[in-house]
C-alpha positions in Angstrom: 0.1 0.0 0.0 1.2 3.6 -0.9 0.2 6.7 0.7 -0.3 10.0 -1.4 2.8 11.1 -0.2 4.5 8.0 -2.4 6.0 6.5 0.9 5.0 2.9 1.7 2.4 2.7 4.6 3.4 0.6 7.8 0.1 -0.6 9.5 2.5 -2.4 12.4 1.6 -0.8 15.8 5.0 -1.2 17.7 3.6 -0.5 21.3 2.2 -4.4 22.0 4.1 -6.8 23.5 5.2 -9.6 21.5 7.5 -12.5 21.4 11.3 -11.6 21.9 12.9 -10.1 18.8 10.1 -9.7 16.7 10.0 -6.4 17.2 13.3 -6.3 15.1 12.2 -8.7 12.6 9.4 -6.1 11.9 11.5 -3.2 11.6 14.1 -4.7 9.6 11.2 -6.1 7.0 10.0 -2.5 7.1 13.4 -0.8 6.5 13.9 -2.7 3.7 10.4 -0.9 2.2 11.9 2.5 2.1 14.1 5.3 3.6 10.7 6.8 4.5 7.1 4.8 5.5 3.9 6.6 6.7 2.5 4.8 9.5 -0.8 4.7 10.2 -1.3 2.1 13.5 -1.7 5.0 15.9 -4.7 8.0 15.9 -2.2 10.3 14.2 0.1 9.4 11.4 3.6 9.7 11.4 6.5 9.5 9.3 9.3 6.5 10.1 13.0 7.5 9.1 14.4 3.9 8.6 18.0 3.3 7.2 21.2 4.7 8.8 22.1 7.4 7.0 18.9 9.0 6.9 18.6 8.4 10.9 21.7 9.9 11.2 21.3 13.1 9.4 18.1 13.8 11.0 19.3 13.5 14.7 21.9 15.9 13.8 19.4 18.6 11.8 18.6 21.3 13.5 15.1 21.2 11.9 13.4 18.9 14.3 12.2 20.2 17.6 11.4 17.9 20.6 7.9 18.7 21.5 7.4 15.4 20.3 9.8 12.8 21.7 8.1 9.8 21.1 6.1 9.6 17.9 4.0 6.7 19.3 3.1 8.8 22.3 2.7 12.6 21.3 0.5 13.2 24.1 3.1 12.7 26.7 2.4 11.7 30.3 5.0 13.1 31.8 7.6 16.0 31.3 10.8 15.3 30.8 14.0 17.4 31.1 16.1 18.1 29.2 14.9 15.8 26.8 11.9 17.7 25.3 13.9 20.8 25.9 15.3 22.6 21.9 18.3 24.7 21.1 19.8 26.9 23.7 17.1 26.4 26.7 18.5 22.3 26.1 22.3 23.1 26.0 22.0 25.3 29.2 20.4 22.8 31.6 23.0 19.8 29.9 25.3 22.2 30.8 24.7 22.1 34.3 23.9 17.9 34.3 27.1 17.0 31.9 29.7 17.0 34.6 27.8 14.5 36.9 27.9 11.9 33.8 31.6 12.6 32.0 33.9 10.4 32.1 35.8 11.2 35.1 32.5 11.4 36.8 31.6 7.6 35.9 35.4 6.7 36.7 34.8 7.8 40.0 31.8 5.4 40.5 33.6 2.5 39.6 34.8 1.2 43.0 31.0 1.4 44.2 29.7 0.0 40.7 32.2 -3.1 41.4 31.3 -3.7 45.0 27.5 -3.8 44.2 27.8 -6.3 41.2 30.1 -8.3 43.9 27.5 -8.1 46.5 24.7 -9.1 44.1 26.6 -11.9 42.6 27.5 -13.1 46.1 23.7 -13.5 46.7 22.9 -14.9 43.3 25.7 -17.5 42.9 24.5 -19.8 45.3 21.0 -20.4 44.4 22.1 -21.9 40.9 19.1 -19.8 38.7 17.6 -16.5 39.0 15.4 -14.3 36.9 18.3 -12.0 35.4 15.7 -9.4 34.7 13.9 -9.1 38.2 16.6 -10.6 40.1 19.9 -8.5 38.9 19.2 -6.4 35.9 16.7 -3.9 37.5 18.4 -3.8 41.0 21.9 -3.3 39.9 21.4 0.1 38.3 18.8 0.9 40.8 21.6 0.7 43.2 24.2 2.9 41.3 21.4 5.4 40.7 20.7 6.0 44.2 24.6 5.9 45.3 25.1 8.6 42.3 22.3 10.7 44.1 23.4 10.6 47.5 20.4 8.3 48.7 20.1 5.4 50.7 20.1 2.1 48.9 17.3 0.9 50.7 14.9 3.1 49.1 15.3 0.7 46.0 12.4 -1.7 47.4 9.6 1.2 47.1 11.8 2.6 43.6 11.2 -0.4 41.8 7.7 -1.1 41.4 7.3 2.6 40.9 9.6 2.6 38.0 7.6 -0.6 36.5 4.3 1.5 36.8 5.6 4.7 35.1 6.7 2.5 32.0 3.6 0.8 31.8 1.9 4.0 31.0 4.2 5.4 28.9 4.2 2.2 26.4 0.2 3.1 26.7 -1.3 1.0 29.4 -2.1 1.6 33.0 -1.9 5.3 32.6 -4.1 6.4 35.9 -1.8 3.8 37.8 1.3 5.3 35.9 0.3 9.1 37.0 -0.1 8.1 40.5 3.3 6.8 40.3 4.8 9.3 38.6 3.5 11.7 41.5 4.9 9.4 44.5 8.2 9.9 43.0 7.7 13.6 42.8 6.7 13.3 46.4 9.6 11.6 46.7 12.3 14.0 45.3 10.4 17.1 46.9 11.5 16.0 50.2 15.3 14.7 49.3 15.3 18.5 47.3 13.9 20.4 50.6 16.5 18.1 52.8 19.3 19.6 50.6 18.3 22.9 50.7 18.3 22.6 54.6 21.5 20.5 54.4 23.8 21.0 51.6 26.0 18.5 50.1 29.3 19.5 47.9 27.5 20.4 44.5 30.9 18.9 42.7 29.4 15.4 43.9 25.8 15.7 44.7 23.7 16.4 41.9 20.7 17.8 43.6 22.8 20.2 45.4 24.1 21.2 41.9 20.8 21.4 40.4 19.9 23.7 43.8 22.8 25.6 43.6 22.7 26.0 39.7 22.1 29.3 37.9 20.5 29.2 34.2 20.7 33.2 32.8 21.4 33.9 36.5 18.3 32.7 37.8 17.9 29.6 40.1 16.2 26.4 38.1 12.9 26.3 39.4 11.6 23.9 41.8 9.5 21.7 39.5 12.1 21.4 37.1 14.6 20.1 39.4 11.9 17.4 40.4 11.8 16.8 36.6 15.2 16.3 36.0 15.5 13.6 39.0 12.8 11.9 37.6 14.3 11.7 34.2 17.5 10.8 35.1 16.0 8.0 37.3 13.7 6.7 34.8 16.3 6.6 32.0 19.1 4.8 33.6 17.0 2.3 35.3 15.2 1.1 32.5 18.0 1.3 29.6 20.7 -0.7 31.8 17.9 -3.7 32.9 16.8 -3.7 29.2 20.2 -3.8 28.0 21.1 -6.6 30.3 18.1 -8.8 29.3 18.9 -8.9 25.6 22.8 -9.2 26.5 22.3 -12.3 28.8 19.5 -13.7 26.1 22.0 -13.9 23.3 24.8 -15.1 25.4 22.9 -17.9 26.8 21.6 -18.9 23.5 25.4 -18.4 21.9 28.1 -20.6 23.9 30.6 -20.0 21.6 30.3 -15.9 22.0 29.8 -16.5 25.6 33.2 -18.5 26.1 35.2 -16.0 24.0 34.2 -13.6 26.7 35.0 -16.1 29.5 38.7 -16.6 27.7 39.3 -13.1 26.4 37.8 -10.6 28.8 39.3 -7.8 27.1 36.8 -8.2 24.1 33.8 -7.2 26.4 34.0 -3.5 25.6 33.5 -4.5 21.7 31.1 -7.1 22.8 28.8 -4.5 24.7 28.9 -2.2 21.3 27.8 -5.0 19.3 25.0 -6.2 21.1 23.7 -2.6 21.7 23.8 -2.3 18.2 22.4 -5.6 17.4 19.5 -5.1 20.1 18.8 -1.2 20.5 15.8 -1.0 22.8 15.1 2.5 22.3 14.3 1.7 19.0 12.9 5.0 18.1 12.6 8.6 18.9 10.3 10.9 18.1 10.3 14.7 16.6 8.6 17.4 15.2 9.8 18.9 11.6 10.0 22.5 12.7 10.0 23.7 9.5 10.3 22.1 6.0 13.4 19.7 6.4 15.3 17.8 3.5 16.6 14.4 4.7 19.0 13.1 2.3 16.7 14.3 -0.6 13.8 13.3 1.3 11.1 15.8 2.3 9.4 16.4 5.4 7.2 19.1 5.9 7.3 21.3 8.7 4.0 19.9 11.5 5.4 16.2 10.5 5.3 13.6 13.5 8.6 11.8 12.8 10.2 8.4 14.0 13.9 8.7 14.2 13.9 4.8 13.4 17.5 3.7 15.7 16.7 0.1 15.6 16.3 -0.2 11.9 19.1 1.9 11.2 21.3 -0.3 13.6 20.7 -3.0 11.6 20.8 -1.3 8.4 22.9 -3.5 5.8 24.0 -0.2 3.8 26.2 0.1 6.8 26.6 -2.8 8.4 27.8 -6.0 6.9 25.9 -8.8 7.6 23.8 -7.3 10.3 21.9 -10.1 11.8 25.2 -11.5 12.6 27.0 -11.0 16.2 30.4 -9.9 15.1 32.7 -7.6 17.9 35.4 -7.6 15.4 33.6 -5.9 13.1 35.2 -2.5 11.6 33.3 0.6 13.2 31.4 -1.7 16.3 30.8 1.6 18.1 29.1 3.4 14.8 25.8 2.4 16.3 23.4 5.0 17.2 22.2 3.0 20.1 23.1 6.4 22.2 21.5 8.8 20.0 23.8 11.4 18.1 23.9 15.3 18.4 23.2 17.6 21.0 20.5 15.2 22.7 22.9 12.1 22.4 22.3 10.3 25.6 23.3 12.0 28.6 24.3 8.4 30.3 26.1 6.6 28.2 29.4 6.4 30.0 28.0 5.2 32.7 25.6 2.6 30.7 28.7 1.3 29.1 30.6 1.0 32.8 27.5 -1.2 33.9 27.4 -3.3 31.3 31.0 -3.8 31.0 31.4 -4.7 34.8 28.5 -7.1 34.8 29.5 -8.9 31.9 33.2 -9.2 33.6 32.9 -10.0 37.1 29.6 -12.5 36.0 32.0 -14.4 33.8 34.2 -14.7 36.4 31.5 -16.4 38.7 29.3 -18.2 36.6 31.1 -18.8 33.0 28.3 -21.3 32.1 24.9 -20.7 32.0 21.4 -21.7 30.3 17.8 -20.8 29.6 15.1 -22.2 31.7 13.5 -24.7 29.5 10.0 -24.2 28.3 9.8 -20.6 29.2 8.5 -18.3 26.1 10.3 -14.9 26.4 8.3 -12.1 25.6 9.2 -8.5 25.1 7.4 -5.2 25.8 6.6 -2.8 23.2 7.2 1.0 23.2 10.8 0.6 24.8 11.7 -3.0 24.3 12.5 -4.8 27.5 12.2 -8.3 28.2 9.6 -9.2 31.0 11.4 -11.9 32.3 14.8 -13.9 31.5 15.0 -17.0 33.7 18.6 -18.5 33.7 19.9 -21.5 35.5 23.6 -22.9 36.2 25.4 -25.5 38.0 26.2 -24.6 41.4 29.9 -25.1 42.5 
């Protein structure tokens, strides 16, 4: 079917849950139908940009606005700062936050991150099995986030269900429950910010104190914006790392030769992480609104076009990556994927995410070099922003 614009039409609703990896298969198929598609599966039409060169160009273009941040969820359920800001307004907020996610800041977090990996493995290894998603992959980044924010690790017990509920709303279900959970998160951070106002910490090391002290155009950051920034950082960091670990460990459990190389040759781990991020980008699209008529490599998008920038399909584009469905950590340009985005909105937490993933793979495979998926379990993935709902693993106890 062809749209009046001349583009092929997609009827695929990517918000739906599906068997594991089915979303990627759909994205691969639709990419080959054309560099631009019109999707009519939602109450509004949006244009899908599907191929690597076009997605890369669009991510770097100044012709788009972040008034839309998700093409499938245009009526944004919650504010996200700085993601939803444009131009100078975005740059000014990023300048305040960036130092806490710089390579040097992430390096300071490494001893704590290593200690938490070790503690979780001490707990899990003797059991001989775990649900990687629930028992490890979400607990680990939550503890890293709490430490980074100077918050008690015990608060993870109520953060985890809040995060799950909020993401249920972001992908189109449980909207009322998600709004209630979002309000609870804001209440938590409201109390935290008030405590920091009364008892400030070093703004060079404590993000909340930095947000309170910071000035943008000589004005303090509004209290509500501080709460929104804290919530954004939390939601982004927790869900993405959890999701990435799920897909990585599914791949390694099903491909023992790839797992064995990590055991035998730990120096390959950083490249293995990059290749898995390319193959299984959980943020498979970011939304934008064309703020003016935009030309993307000869393809015109009219002002006002709701646009899907297809990170997931671009990362598996054979025009960029030879044999893209094959795992090859030695491929040239293994880190040229778009999993963290590109341009001024490139992922704030990419250095921390890489550190977390590398540490987990290194320490886990020292302790548990062989593991398998539990038999008889059908793995499902959440739509919207991909994540495996469960990943039951088993291994022989020492």
